[in-house]
VMD Tcl script that builds the backbone (N, CA, C; Angstrom):
set m [mol new atoms 525]
animate dup $m
set s [atomselect $m all]
$s set {name element resname resid chain x y z} {
  {N N MET 1 A 53.231 -60.427 -85.051}
  {CA C MET 1 A 54.324 -61.644 -84.664}
  {C C MET 1 A 54.896 -60.839 -83.963}
  {N N SER 2 A 55.897 -61.393 -82.920}
  {CA C SER 2 A 56.823 -60.663 -82.512}
  {C C SER 2 A 57.996 -61.117 -82.717}
  {N N SER 3 A 57.939 -62.700 -83.210}
  {CA C SER 3 A 58.828 -62.896 -83.374}
  {C C SER 3 A 58.756 -63.524 -84.802}
  {N N SER 4 A 60.204 -63.851 -85.494}
  {CA C SER 4 A 60.066 -64.499 -86.537}
  {C C SER 4 A 59.981 -66.084 -86.358}
  {N N PRO 5 A 59.475 -66.691 -87.472}
  {CA C PRO 5 A 59.132 -68.029 -86.672}
  {C C PRO 5 A 60.247 -68.651 -87.700}
  {N N GLY 6 A 60.521 -70.222 -87.171}
  {CA C GLY 6 A 61.379 -70.977 -87.551}
  {C C GLY 6 A 61.405 -71.280 -88.714}
  {N N PRO 7 A 62.604 -72.674 -89.240}
  {CA C PRO 7 A 62.269 -72.629 -90.440}
  {C C PRO 7 A 61.094 -73.855 -90.508}
  {N N ARG 8 A 60.707 -74.649 -89.925}
  {CA C ARG 8 A 60.012 -76.027 -89.523}
  {C C ARG 8 A 58.519 -75.419 -88.897}
  {N N ALA 9 A 58.739 -73.923 -88.413}
  {CA C ALA 9 A 57.470 -73.833 -87.899}
  {C C ALA 9 A 56.356 -72.824 -88.772}
  {N N SER 10 A 55.184 -73.509 -88.223}
  {CA C SER 10 A 54.054 -72.531 -89.295}
  {C C SER 10 A 52.957 -72.240 -88.620}
  {N N LEU 11 A 52.174 -70.989 -89.221}
  {CA C LEU 11 A 50.935 -70.383 -88.326}
  {C C LEU 11 A 49.983 -71.643 -88.555}
  {N N ILE 12 A 49.334 -71.569 -87.267}
  {CA C ILE 12 A 48.457 -72.563 -87.165}
  {C C ILE 12 A 47.069 -72.174 -86.346}
  {N N LEU 13 A 45.912 -71.772 -87.220}
  {CA C LEU 13 A 44.785 -71.117 -86.133}
  {C C LEU 13 A 44.594 -71.608 -85.059}
  {N N LEU 14 A 44.059 -71.033 -84.146}
  {CA C LEU 14 A 43.818 -71.118 -82.792}
  {C C LEU 14 A 42.735 -70.852 -82.428}
  {N N TRP 15 A 42.257 -70.318 -82.961}
  {CA C TRP 15 A 40.853 -69.329 -81.987}
  {C C TRP 15 A 40.422 -68.106 -83.467}
  {N N ALA 16 A 39.205 -69.012 -83.262}
  {CA C ALA 16 A 38.005 -67.401 -84.293}
  {C C ALA 16 A 36.811 -67.601 -84.098}
  {N N GLY 17 A 36.387 -66.212 -83.328}
  {CA C GLY 17 A 35.111 -66.371 -82.942}
  {C C GLY 17 A 34.843 -64.530 -83.112}
  {N N GLU 18 A 33.575 -64.184 -82.779}
  {CA C GLU 18 A 32.738 -63.009 -82.555}
  {C C GLU 18 A 32.922 -62.053 -81.659}
  {N N ASP 19 A 33.660 -62.850 -80.389}
  {CA C ASP 19 A 33.292 -62.092 -79.193}
  {C C ASP 19 A 34.930 -61.454 -78.740}
  {N N PRO 20 A 34.716 -59.589 -78.975}
  {CA C PRO 20 A 35.284 -59.171 -78.588}
  {C C PRO 20 A 36.252 -59.139 -77.171}
  {N N ALA 21 A 35.551 -59.552 -76.250}
  {CA C ALA 21 A 35.998 -59.827 -74.756}
  {C C ALA 21 A 37.068 -61.132 -75.231}
  {N N VAL 22 A 36.077 -62.114 -75.409}
  {CA C VAL 22 A 37.344 -63.825 -75.693}
  {C C VAL 22 A 39.163 -63.322 -76.422}
  {N N TYR 23 A 38.957 -62.230 -77.196}
  {CA C TYR 23 A 39.725 -61.898 -78.390}
  {C C TYR 23 A 40.278 -61.050 -77.400}
  {N N ALA 24 A 40.340 -60.203 -76.845}
  {CA C ALA 24 A 41.469 -59.196 -76.141}
  {C C ALA 24 A 41.914 -59.992 -74.809}
  {N N ALA 25 A 41.405 -60.949 -74.115}
  {CA C ALA 25 A 41.609 -61.466 -72.962}
  {C C ALA 25 A 42.443 -62.552 -73.688}
  {N N LEU 26 A 42.028 -63.263 -74.880}
  {CA C LEU 26 A 43.702 -64.252 -75.288}
  {C C LEU 26 A 44.594 -63.462 -75.954}
  {N N MET 27 A 44.483 -62.506 -76.480}
  {CA C MET 27 A 45.544 -61.604 -77.088}
  {C C MET 27 A 46.557 -61.304 -75.939}
  {N N GLU 28 A 45.889 -60.844 -75.185}
  {CA C GLU 28 A 46.679 -60.518 -73.740}
  {C C GLU 28 A 47.740 -61.403 -72.727}
  {N N ARG 29 A 46.439 -62.779 -73.018}
  {CA C ARG 29 A 47.638 -63.686 -71.913}
  {C C ARG 29 A 48.305 -64.704 -72.960}
  {N N LEU 30 A 48.484 -64.347 -74.542}
  {CA C LEU 30 A 49.365 -65.112 -75.297}
  {C C LEU 30 A 50.365 -64.537 -75.155}
  {N N ASN 31 A 50.545 -63.214 -75.188}
  {CA C ASN 31 A 50.931 -61.686 -74.727}
  {C C ASN 31 A 52.578 -62.058 -74.095}
  {N N ALA 32 A 51.225 -62.321 -72.990}
  {CA C ALA 32 A 52.048 -62.277 -71.416}
  {C C ALA 32 A 53.100 -63.172 -71.334}
  {N N ALA 33 A 52.548 -64.433 -71.824}
  {CA C ALA 33 A 53.198 -65.746 -72.160}
  {C C ALA 33 A 54.572 -65.798 -72.476}
  {N N GLY 34 A 54.590 -64.680 -73.799}
  {CA C GLY 34 A 55.602 -65.018 -74.635}
  {C C GLY 34 A 55.319 -65.295 -75.884}
  {N N LEU 35 A 54.003 -66.153 -75.915}
  {CA C LEU 35 A 54.037 -66.971 -77.368}
  {C C LEU 35 A 53.420 -65.915 -78.389}
  {N N PRO 36 A 54.690 -66.045 -79.471}
  {CA C PRO 36 A 54.015 -64.940 -80.872}
  {C C PRO 36 A 52.997 -65.759 -81.115}
  {N N CYS 37 A 52.302 -64.345 -81.830}
  {CA C CYS 37 A 50.831 -65.192 -82.386}
  {C C CYS 37 A 50.800 -63.604 -83.287}
  {N N LYS 38 A 49.900 -64.148 -84.524}
  {CA C LYS 38 A 49.257 -63.185 -85.510}
  {C C LYS 38 A 48.069 -63.024 -85.379}
  {N N ASN 39 A 47.326 -62.170 -85.378}
  {CA C ASN 39 A 45.796 -61.939 -85.069}
  {C C ASN 39 A 45.236 -60.687 -86.320}
  {N N MET 40 A 43.788 -60.934 -86.730}
  {CA C MET 40 A 43.269 -60.946 -87.863}
  {C C MET 40 A 42.028 -60.324 -87.867}
  {N N ALA 41 A 41.299 -59.552 -88.115}
  {CA C ALA 41 A 39.923 -58.715 -87.999}
  {C C ALA 41 A 39.346 -59.835 -88.723}
  {N N ILE 42 A 38.092 -60.316 -89.227}
  {CA C ILE 42 A 37.481 -61.359 -90.311}
  {C C ILE 42 A 36.317 -60.446 -90.646}
  {N N GLY 43 A 36.448 -59.805 -91.772}
  {CA C GLY 43 A 35.470 -59.577 -92.424}
  {C C GLY 43 A 36.340 -58.067 -93.082}
  {N N GLY 44 A 36.932 -57.792 -92.917}
  {CA C GLY 44 A 38.038 -56.441 -93.153}
  {C C GLY 44 A 38.513 -56.663 -94.408}
  {N N ASP 45 A 38.810 -58.439 -94.992}
  {CA C ASP 45 A 39.436 -58.674 -96.116}
  {C C ASP 45 A 38.089 -57.928 -97.192}
  {N N GLU 46 A 39.182 -58.053 -98.320}
  {CA C GLU 46 A 38.768 -57.354 -99.865}
  {C C GLU 46 A 38.288 -58.722 -100.773}
  {N N ILE 47 A 38.128 -59.327 -100.165}
  {CA C ILE 47 A 37.361 -61.087 -100.644}
  {C C ILE 47 A 35.827 -60.400 -100.907}
  {N N ALA 48 A 35.583 -60.629 -102.184}
  {CA C ALA 48 A 33.651 -60.954 -102.247}
  {C C ALA 48 A 32.864 -61.650 -101.570}
  {N N PRO 49 A 32.126 -61.376 -101.026}
  {CA C PRO 49 A 30.844 -62.644 -99.985}
  {C C PRO 49 A 30.362 -63.133 -101.198}
  {N N LEU 50 A 30.629 -64.396 -100.797}
  {CA C LEU 50 A 30.050 -65.640 -101.282}
  {C C LEU 50 A 28.463 -65.465 -101.729}
  {N N ALA 51 A 28.481 -66.168 -102.960}
  {CA C ALA 51 A 26.762 -65.922 -103.517}
  {C C ALA 51 A 25.829 -66.913 -102.599}
  {N N ASP 52 A 26.525 -67.911 -101.849}
  {CA C ASP 52 A 25.317 -68.536 -101.213}
  {C C ASP 52 A 25.579 -68.390 -100.072}
  {N N PRO 53 A 24.723 -67.745 -99.273}
  {CA C PRO 53 A 24.194 -67.098 -97.877}
  {C C PRO 53 A 24.276 -68.140 -97.231}
  {N N LEU 54 A 24.029 -69.750 -97.355}
  {CA C LEU 54 A 24.499 -70.719 -96.207}
  {C C LEU 54 A 25.137 -71.621 -96.868}
  {N N PRO 55 A 26.540 -71.080 -96.628}
  {CA C PRO 55 A 27.892 -71.994 -97.244}
  {C C PRO 55 A 27.497 -73.380 -96.110}
  {N N ILE 56 A 28.265 -74.420 -97.449}
  {CA C ILE 56 A 28.781 -75.457 -96.575}
  {C C ILE 56 A 29.699 -75.221 -95.094}
  {N N ASP 57 A 31.010 -75.029 -95.739}
  {CA C ASP 57 A 31.932 -74.697 -94.791}
  {C C ASP 57 A 31.285 -73.396 -93.824}
  {N N TRP 58 A 30.806 -73.349 -92.949}
  {CA C TRP 58 A 30.410 -72.506 -91.758}
  {C C TRP 58 A 32.021 -71.873 -91.473}
  {N N LYS 59 A 31.827 -70.017 -91.717}
  {CA C LYS 59 A 32.743 -69.512 -91.534}
  {C C LYS 59 A 32.172 -67.985 -90.724}
  {N N PRO 60 A 32.480 -67.529 -89.599}
  {CA C PRO 60 A 31.774 -66.493 -89.345}
  {C C PRO 60 A 32.255 -65.273 -90.253}
  {N N ARG 61 A 31.251 -64.459 -90.795}
  {CA C ARG 61 A 31.583 -63.494 -91.687}
  {C C ARG 61 A 32.129 -62.118 -91.232}
  {N N PHE 62 A 32.699 -61.870 -89.465}
  {CA C PHE 62 A 33.132 -60.937 -89.084}
  {C C PHE 62 A 33.430 -60.909 -87.815}
  {N N GLY 63 A 34.420 -60.825 -86.933}
  {CA C GLY 63 A 35.005 -61.285 -85.935}
  {C C GLY 63 A 36.478 -61.266 -85.677}
  {N N PHE 64 A 37.130 -62.286 -85.117}
  {CA C PHE 64 A 38.806 -62.321 -85.219}
  {C C PHE 64 A 39.282 -63.435 -85.326}
  {N N GLU 65 A 40.480 -63.760 -85.772}
  {CA C GLU 65 A 40.804 -64.998 -86.083}
  {C C GLU 65 A 41.980 -64.632 -85.572}
  {N N VAL 66 A 42.973 -65.751 -84.326}
  {CA C VAL 66 A 44.302 -65.740 -83.769}
  {C C VAL 66 A 44.922 -67.274 -84.170}
  {N N ALA 67 A 45.980 -66.433 -85.115}
  {CA C ALA 67 A 47.100 -67.716 -85.179}
  {C C ALA 67 A 48.205 -68.418 -84.412}
  {N N VAL 68 A 48.724 -69.115 -83.938}
  {CA C VAL 68 A 50.299 -69.041 -83.014}
  {C C VAL 68 A 50.992 -70.205 -84.451}
  {N N LEU 69 A 52.313 -69.941 -83.411}
  {CA C LEU 69 A 53.328 -70.361 -84.284}
  {C C LEU 69 A 53.027 -72.369 -83.948}
  {N N SER 70 A 53.120 -73.303 -84.933}
  {CA C SER 70 A 53.016 -74.797 -85.092}
  {C C SER 70 A 53.638 -75.628 -83.241}
  {N N THR 71 A 54.795 -74.857 -82.970}
  {CA C THR 71 A 55.450 -74.877 -82.079}
  {C C THR 71 A 55.174 -74.504 -80.761}
  {N N ASP 72 A 54.266 -73.444 -80.684}
  {CA C ASP 72 A 53.528 -73.026 -79.416}
  {C C ASP 72 A 52.059 -73.439 -79.480}
  {N N LEU 73 A 51.590 -74.381 -80.330}
  {CA C LEU 73 A 50.341 -74.741 -80.219}
  {C C LEU 73 A 49.737 -75.291 -78.643}
  {N N THR 74 A 50.001 -76.156 -78.116}
  {CA C THR 74 A 49.661 -76.732 -77.189}
  {C C THR 74 A 50.227 -76.091 -76.008}
  {N N ALA 75 A 50.698 -74.938 -75.606}
  {CA C ALA 75 A 50.854 -73.683 -74.646}
  {C C ALA 75 A 49.605 -73.207 -75.388}
  {N N ALA 76 A 49.640 -72.486 -76.542}
  {CA C ALA 76 A 48.580 -71.404 -76.171}
  {C C ALA 76 A 46.879 -72.426 -76.366}
  {N N GLN 77 A 46.659 -73.584 -76.488}
  {CA C GLN 77 A 45.636 -74.036 -76.698}
  {C C GLN 77 A 45.493 -74.402 -75.300}
  {N N GLN 78 A 45.984 -74.539 -74.408}
  {CA C GLN 78 A 46.240 -74.960 -72.752}
  {C C GLN 78 A 45.635 -73.435 -72.243}
  {N N ILE 79 A 46.181 -71.996 -72.833}
  {CA C ILE 79 A 46.340 -70.856 -72.449}
  {C C ILE 79 A 44.669 -70.512 -73.036}
  {N N LEU 80 A 44.428 -71.022 -74.126}
  {CA C LEU 80 A 42.174 -70.976 -74.679}
  {C C LEU 80 A 41.836 -71.699 -73.802}
  {N N GLU 81 A 42.504 -73.060 -73.343}
  {CA C GLU 81 A 40.938 -73.650 -72.267}
  {C C GLU 81 A 40.645 -73.186 -71.456}
  {N N LYS 82 A 41.801 -72.510 -70.396}
  {CA C LYS 82 A 41.792 -71.755 -69.005}
  {C C LYS 82 A 40.970 -70.567 -69.391}
  {N N LEU 83 A 40.632 -70.039 -70.280}
  {CA C LEU 83 A 39.897 -68.908 -70.640}
  {C C LEU 83 A 38.808 -69.428 -71.143}
  {N N LEU 84 A 38.710 -70.246 -71.997}
  {CA C LEU 84 A 37.165 -70.535 -72.056}
  {C C LEU 84 A 36.481 -71.346 -70.917}
  {N N ALA 85 A 36.906 -71.996 -70.285}
  {CA C ALA 85 A 36.767 -72.497 -68.597}
  {C C ALA 85 A 36.308 -71.437 -68.156}
  {N N GLU 86 A 36.663 -70.074 -67.931}
  {CA C GLU 86 A 36.374 -69.128 -66.851}
  {C C GLU 86 A 35.175 -68.529 -66.766}
  {N N GLU 87 A 34.389 -68.374 -65.423}
  {CA C GLU 87 A 33.111 -67.614 -65.659}
  {C C GLU 87 A 33.089 -66.113 -66.529}
  {N N PRO 88 A 32.241 -65.820 -67.334}
  {CA C PRO 88 A 32.544 -64.133 -67.799}
  {C C PRO 88 A 32.333 -63.039 -67.093}
  {N N GLN 89 A 33.084 -62.406 -66.643}
  {CA C GLN 89 A 33.294 -61.039 -65.996}
  {C C GLN 89 A 32.593 -60.294 -65.926}
  {N N ASP 90 A 32.262 -59.268 -65.442}
  {CA C ASP 90 A 31.628 -58.502 -65.472}
  {C C ASP 90 A 30.532 -58.000 -66.291}
  {N N LEU 91 A 29.520 -59.245 -66.606}
  {CA C LEU 91 A 28.509 -59.286 -66.946}
  {C C LEU 91 A 26.894 -58.769 -66.616}
  {N N GLU 92 A 27.306 -58.581 -65.022}
  {CA C GLU 92 A 26.185 -58.486 -64.607}
  {C C GLU 92 A 26.174 -56.478 -64.595}
  {N N ILE 93 A 25.080 -56.250 -64.527}
  {CA C ILE 93 A 25.162 -54.865 -64.061}
  {C C ILE 93 A 24.939 -54.368 -62.820}
  {N N PRO 94 A 25.293 -53.650 -61.581}
  {CA C PRO 94 A 25.281 -53.712 -60.394}
  {C C PRO 94 A 24.093 -53.224 -60.084}
  {N N GLU 95 A 23.102 -53.456 -59.243}
  {CA C GLU 95 A 21.891 -53.109 -58.030}
  {C C GLU 95 A 22.367 -51.589 -58.154}
  {N N GLN 96 A 21.362 -50.687 -58.709}
  {CA C GLN 96 A 22.026 -49.366 -58.234}
  {C C GLN 96 A 20.854 -48.584 -57.995}
  {N N PRO 97 A 20.183 -47.602 -56.702}
  {CA C PRO 97 A 19.029 -47.117 -56.438}
  {C C PRO 97 A 18.037 -46.866 -57.463}
  {N N LEU 98 A 17.225 -46.657 -57.886}
  {CA C LEU 98 A 16.481 -45.587 -58.850}
  {C C LEU 98 A 16.603 -44.255 -57.964}
  {N N ALA 99 A 16.775 -43.222 -58.950}
  {CA C ALA 99 A 17.192 -42.257 -58.945}
  {C C ALA 99 A 15.530 -41.319 -58.999}
  {N N GLY 100 A 15.261 -40.561 -58.007}
  {CA C GLY 100 A 14.096 -39.544 -58.514}
  {C C GLY 100 A 12.317 -40.899 -58.233}
  {N N VAL 101 A 12.526 -42.427 -57.732}
  {CA C VAL 101 A 12.068 -42.806 -57.802}
  {C C VAL 101 A 11.086 -42.947 -56.144}
  {N N LYS 102 A 9.621 -42.476 -56.451}
  {CA C LYS 102 A 9.213 -41.802 -54.412}
  {C C LYS 102 A 8.425 -43.597 -54.545}
  {N N GLU 103 A 7.955 -43.712 -53.119}
  {CA C GLU 103 A 7.344 -45.134 -52.629}
  {C C GLU 103 A 6.339 -44.367 -52.991}
  {N N VAL 104 A 5.444 -45.500 -53.406}
  {CA C VAL 104 A 3.925 -45.878 -53.665}
  {C C VAL 104 A 2.916 -45.446 -52.367}
  {N N LEU 105 A 2.548 -44.077 -52.215}
  {CA C LEU 105 A 1.827 -43.983 -50.926}
  {C C LEU 105 A 0.292 -44.546 -51.201}
  {N N THR 106 A -0.194 -45.203 -50.879}
  {CA C THR 106 A -1.806 -45.971 -50.838}
  {C C THR 106 A -2.494 -45.487 -49.302}
  {N N ASP 107 A -4.067 -44.725 -49.735}
  {CA C ASP 107 A -4.588 -44.559 -48.646}
  {C C ASP 107 A -5.604 -45.392 -48.655}
  {N N SER 108 A -5.393 -46.861 -48.319}
  {CA C SER 108 A -6.551 -47.962 -48.145}
  {C C SER 108 A -7.660 -47.477 -47.193}
  {N N THR 109 A -7.642 -46.522 -46.552}
  {CA C THR 109 A -8.513 -46.253 -45.496}
  {C C THR 109 A -10.067 -45.268 -46.203}
  {N N GLU 110 A -9.223 -44.502 -47.524}
  {CA C GLU 110 A -10.131 -43.298 -47.827}
  {C C GLU 110 A -10.979 -44.442 -48.849}
  {N N PRO 111 A -12.333 -44.178 -48.897}
  {CA C PRO 111 A -13.189 -45.513 -49.316}
  {C C PRO 111 A -13.248 -44.671 -51.069}
  {N N ASN 112 A -13.823 -43.502 -51.361}
  {CA C ASN 112 A -13.965 -42.735 -52.176}
  {C C ASN 112 A -12.691 -41.419 -52.019}
  {N N PRO 113 A -11.742 -41.863 -53.066}
  {CA C PRO 113 A -10.703 -40.786 -53.224}
  {C C PRO 113 A -11.528 -39.164 -53.582}
  {N N THR 114 A -11.062 -38.176 -53.232}
  {CA C THR 114 A -11.816 -37.116 -53.089}
  {C C THR 114 A -11.218 -35.894 -53.898}
  {N N ILE 115 A -9.842 -35.720 -54.440}
  {CA C ILE 115 A -8.617 -34.961 -55.177}
  {C C ILE 115 A -8.969 -35.407 -56.901}
  {N N GLU 116 A -9.856 -34.658 -57.688}
  {CA C GLU 116 A -10.262 -34.684 -58.736}
  {C C GLU 116 A -8.721 -34.376 -59.190}
  {N N VAL 117 A -8.082 -35.003 -60.103}
  {CA C VAL 117 A -6.815 -35.125 -61.093}
  {C C VAL 117 A -7.123 -34.727 -62.389}
  {N N TRP 118 A -8.483 -35.049 -63.480}
  {CA C TRP 118 A -8.459 -35.013 -64.518}
  {C C TRP 118 A -10.338 -34.231 -64.168}
  {N N THR 119 A -10.451 -33.619 -65.524}
  {CA C THR 119 A -11.839 -33.671 -65.774}
  {C C THR 119 A -11.926 -33.764 -67.996}
  {N N GLY 120 A -12.802 -34.118 -68.102}
  {CA C GLY 120 A -13.309 -34.514 -69.580}
  {C C GLY 120 A -14.033 -35.145 -70.350}
  {N N GLU 121 A -14.421 -34.883 -71.704}
  {CA C GLU 121 A -15.525 -35.092 -72.390}
  {C C GLU 121 A -14.656 -36.470 -73.136}
  {N N ASP 122 A -13.442 -36.603 -73.413}
  {CA C ASP 122 A -12.672 -37.045 -74.362}
  {C C ASP 122 A -12.916 -38.567 -73.681}
  {N N GLU 123 A -13.656 -39.640 -74.344}
  {CA C GLU 123 A -13.725 -41.015 -73.851}
  {C C GLU 123 A -11.809 -42.047 -73.637}
  {N N LYS 124 A -11.811 -41.957 -75.081}
  {CA C LYS 124 A -10.429 -42.362 -75.387}
  {C C LYS 124 A -9.653 -41.791 -74.145}
  {N N MET 125 A -9.505 -40.866 -74.069}
  {CA C MET 125 A -8.658 -39.934 -73.109}
  {C C MET 125 A -8.730 -40.643 -71.729}
  {N N ALA 126 A -9.946 -40.268 -71.009}
  {CA C ALA 126 A -10.147 -40.925 -69.767}
  {C C ALA 126 A -10.081 -42.792 -69.678}
  {N N GLU 127 A -9.836 -43.348 -70.803}
  {CA C GLU 127 A -9.438 -44.784 -70.758}
  {C C GLU 127 A -8.230 -44.547 -70.414}
  {N N PHE 128 A -7.628 -44.053 -71.411}
  {CA C PHE 128 A -5.950 -43.990 -71.156}
  {C C PHE 128 A -5.400 -43.662 -70.046}
  {N N LEU 129 A -6.350 -42.583 -69.539}
  {CA C LEU 129 A -5.680 -41.961 -68.008}
  {C C LEU 129 A -5.819 -43.115 -66.905}
  {N N THR 130 A -6.801 -43.517 -67.165}
  {CA C THR 130 A -7.381 -44.736 -66.102}
  {C C THR 130 A -6.354 -46.035 -65.859}
  {N N ALA 131 A -5.937 -46.386 -67.468}
  {CA C ALA 131 A -5.106 -47.584 -67.360}
  {C C ALA 131 A -4.117 -46.936 -66.976}
  {N N ALA 132 A -3.467 -45.609 -67.208}
  {CA C ALA 132 A -1.826 -45.282 -66.841}
  {C C ALA 132 A -1.809 -45.328 -65.340}
  {N N LEU 133 A -2.700 -44.915 -64.542}
  {CA C LEU 133 A -2.771 -44.854 -63.283}
  {C C LEU 133 A -3.115 -46.365 -62.367}
  {N N GLN 134 A -3.904 -47.248 -63.442}
  {CA C GLN 134 A -3.872 -48.799 -62.761}
  {C C GLN 134 A -2.578 -48.977 -62.960}
  {N N GLU 135 A -1.501 -48.876 -64.074}
  {CA C GLU 135 A -0.700 -49.845 -64.329}
  {C C GLU 135 A 0.749 -49.244 -63.140}
  {N N ASN 136 A 0.668 -47.700 -63.030}
  {CA C ASN 136 A 0.820 -47.163 -61.561}
  {C C ASN 136 A 0.402 -47.569 -60.023}
  {N N GLU 137 A -0.443 -48.748 -60.040}
  {CA C GLU 137 A -1.236 -48.753 -58.813}
  {C C GLU 137 A -1.196 -47.479 -58.145}
  {N N ILE 138 A -2.145 -46.652 -58.282}
  {CA C ILE 138 A -2.895 -45.455 -58.228}
  {C C ILE 138 A -4.564 -45.915 -57.877}
  {N N PRO 139 A -4.645 -46.102 -56.878}
  {CA C PRO 139 A -6.336 -45.932 -56.731}
  {C C PRO 139 A -7.431 -45.242 -57.161}
  {N N MET 140 A -8.414 -44.993 -58.183}
  {CA C MET 140 A -8.925 -43.376 -58.324}
  {C C MET 140 A -10.668 -44.155 -58.078}
  {N N HIS 141 A -11.149 -43.151 -58.363}
  {CA C HIS 141 A -12.515 -43.001 -58.670}
  {C C HIS 141 A -12.876 -42.406 -59.335}
  {N N LEU 142 A -13.870 -43.203 -60.451}
  {CA C LEU 142 A -14.506 -42.201 -61.843}
  {C C LEU 142 A -15.678 -42.006 -61.480}
  {N N GLU 143 A -16.337 -41.179 -61.731}
  {CA C GLU 143 A -18.036 -40.554 -61.686}
  {C C GLU 143 A -18.024 -39.715 -63.042}
  {N N ASN 144 A -19.370 -40.033 -63.620}
  {CA C ASN 144 A -19.188 -39.768 -65.354}
  {C C ASN 144 A -21.413 -38.623 -65.302}
  {N N PRO 145 A -20.870 -37.655 -64.854}
  {CA C PRO 145 A -22.352 -36.950 -64.656}
  {C C PRO 145 A -22.124 -36.146 -66.153}
  {N N ALA 146 A -23.296 -35.627 -66.797}
  {CA C ALA 146 A -23.275 -35.285 -67.926}
  {C C ALA 146 A -22.115 -35.162 -68.963}
  {N N ASP 147 A -22.107 -36.554 -69.531}
  {CA C ASP 147 A -21.069 -36.713 -70.606}
  {C C ASP 147 A -19.510 -36.331 -70.127}
  {N N GLN 148 A -19.083 -35.865 -68.965}
  {CA C GLN 148 A -18.000 -35.814 -69.041}
  {C C GLN 148 A -17.353 -36.692 -67.150}
  {N N THR 149 A -16.036 -37.230 -67.781}
  {CA C THR 149 A -15.717 -38.055 -66.678}
  {C C THR 149 A -14.636 -36.927 -65.872}
  {N N HIS 150 A -14.942 -37.675 -64.848}
  {CA C HIS 150 A -13.922 -37.135 -63.478}
  {C C HIS 150 A -13.044 -37.915 -62.939}
  {N N ILE 151 A -11.769 -38.025 -62.582}
  {CA C ILE 151 A -11.094 -39.080 -62.073}
  {C C ILE 151 A -10.445 -38.254 -61.261}
  {N N TYR 152 A -10.833 -38.804 -59.748}
  {CA C TYR 152 A -10.740 -38.850 -58.181}
  {C C TYR 152 A -9.239 -39.452 -58.053}
  {N N VAL 153 A -8.386 -38.957 -57.527}
  {CA C VAL 153 A -7.177 -39.997 -56.029}
  {C C VAL 153 A -7.633 -39.365 -54.974}
  {N N SER 154 A -6.479 -40.396 -53.940}
  {CA C SER 154 A -6.152 -39.734 -52.496}
  {C C SER 154 A -5.697 -39.055 -53.121}
  {N N ALA 155 A -4.839 -38.075 -51.426}
  {CA C ALA 155 A -4.292 -37.123 -51.185}
  {C C ALA 155 A -3.029 -37.628 -51.234}
  {N N ALA 156 A -3.068 -39.147 -50.716}
  {CA C ALA 156 A -2.050 -39.742 -50.543}
  {C C ALA 156 A -1.013 -39.728 -52.041}
  {N N ASN 157 A -1.694 -40.057 -53.188}
  {CA C ASN 157 A -1.593 -40.466 -54.226}
  {C C ASN 157 A -1.661 -38.849 -55.109}
  {N N GLU 158 A -2.233 -38.094 -55.130}
  {CA C GLU 158 A -2.515 -36.694 -56.002}
  {C C GLU 158 A -1.048 -36.381 -56.502}
  {N N ALA 159 A 0.675 -36.192 -55.747}
  {CA C ALA 159 A 1.600 -35.687 -56.671}
  {C C ALA 159 A 2.019 -36.651 -58.068}
  {N N ARG 160 A 1.408 -37.855 -58.013}
  {CA C ARG 160 A 1.970 -38.961 -58.517}
  {C C ARG 160 A 1.135 -38.798 -59.785}
  {N N ALA 161 A -0.215 -38.819 -59.474}
  {CA C ALA 161 A -1.501 -39.185 -60.163}
  {C C ALA 161 A -1.516 -37.797 -61.250}
  {N N ARG 162 A -1.257 -36.426 -60.490}
  {CA C ARG 162 A -1.242 -35.137 -61.758}
  {C C ARG 162 A 0.106 -35.404 -62.427}
  {N N GLU 163 A 1.164 -35.848 -62.459}
  {CA C GLU 163 A 2.500 -36.084 -62.810}
  {C C GLU 163 A 1.984 -37.182 -64.033}
  {N N ILE 164 A 1.657 -38.356 -63.792}
  {CA C ILE 164 A 0.991 -38.788 -64.787}
  {C C ILE 164 A 0.089 -38.280 -65.751}
  {N N VAL 165 A -1.464 -37.223 -65.562}
  {CA C VAL 165 A -1.717 -36.678 -66.181}
  {C C VAL 165 A -1.363 -35.666 -66.968}
  {N N ARG 166 A -0.648 -35.046 -66.579}
  {CA C ARG 166 A 0.629 -34.199 -66.848}
  {C C ARG 166 A 0.915 -34.798 -68.510}
  {N N GLU 167 A 2.062 -35.767 -68.136}
  {CA C GLU 167 A 2.338 -36.689 -69.128}
  {C C GLU 167 A 1.756 -37.040 -69.878}
  {N N VAL 168 A 0.637 -37.558 -70.214}
  {CA C VAL 168 A -0.158 -38.031 -70.579}
  {C C VAL 168 A -1.072 -37.247 -71.599}
  {N N THR 169 A -1.667 -35.889 -70.941}
  {CA C THR 169 A -2.656 -34.829 -71.472}
  {C C THR 169 A -1.613 -34.089 -72.646}
  {N N GLU 170 A -0.380 -33.877 -72.092}
  {CA C GLU 170 A 0.459 -32.993 -72.953}
  {C C GLU 170 A 1.817 -33.308 -73.323}
  {N N GLY 171 A 1.844 -35.049 -73.608}
  {CA C GLY 171 A 2.555 -35.608 -74.167}
  {C C GLY 171 A 4.309 -35.278 -73.802}
  {N N ALA 172 A 4.580 -34.736 -72.822}
  {CA C ALA 172 A 5.466 -34.408 -72.058}
  {C C ALA 172 A 6.503 -35.532 -71.389}
  {N N PRO 173 A 7.550 -35.410 -71.263}
  {CA C PRO 173 A 8.160 -36.768 -70.522}
  {C C PRO 173 A 8.111 -36.272 -69.224}
  {N N PRO 174 A 8.818 -37.672 -68.484}
  {CA C PRO 174 A 8.765 -37.309 -66.956}
  {C C PRO 174 A 9.156 -36.282 -66.539}
  {N N ASN 175 A 8.973 -35.384 -65.457}
  {CA C ASN 175 A 9.878 -34.905 -64.770}
  {C C ASN 175 A 11.259 -35.322 -63.879}
}
mol reanalyze $m
mol bondsrecalc $m
mol representation Tube
mol addrep $m
């Protein structure tokens, strides 16, 4: 508290909550208006928690409390009401271009893709690879001669397909 209360002023709880942004803005505005206040972190006290996990009198178990002098309550309430009526600031993450993401190239004129990106006997691996390629919207062609699966893609999708196959087969992170 920046000044001592007069003999007839007492502290009255203005706001209690868990939002650190509201707490910081409220403290800043009260200080800018020259209104003395007392603030406390909730949950930092040495009082043992209640045995009842659902008490009748609800009170936040962590967060902040801000109290003002009774003589300043009306002005402080106006500041709080204006603050709570404002739109939250900076909550939206600005759109940023994705680094390293390349446009998907598909060659729909190629009826059967001809570039082999994987061959093997492991059915589970073949299923996983085809699902991964489909998820990335890469058209493919499968052949299964003599218990081996061959996965083919178009030349336009070869680099992306090989990278996906490498990530899956080697368990490696993307480059």
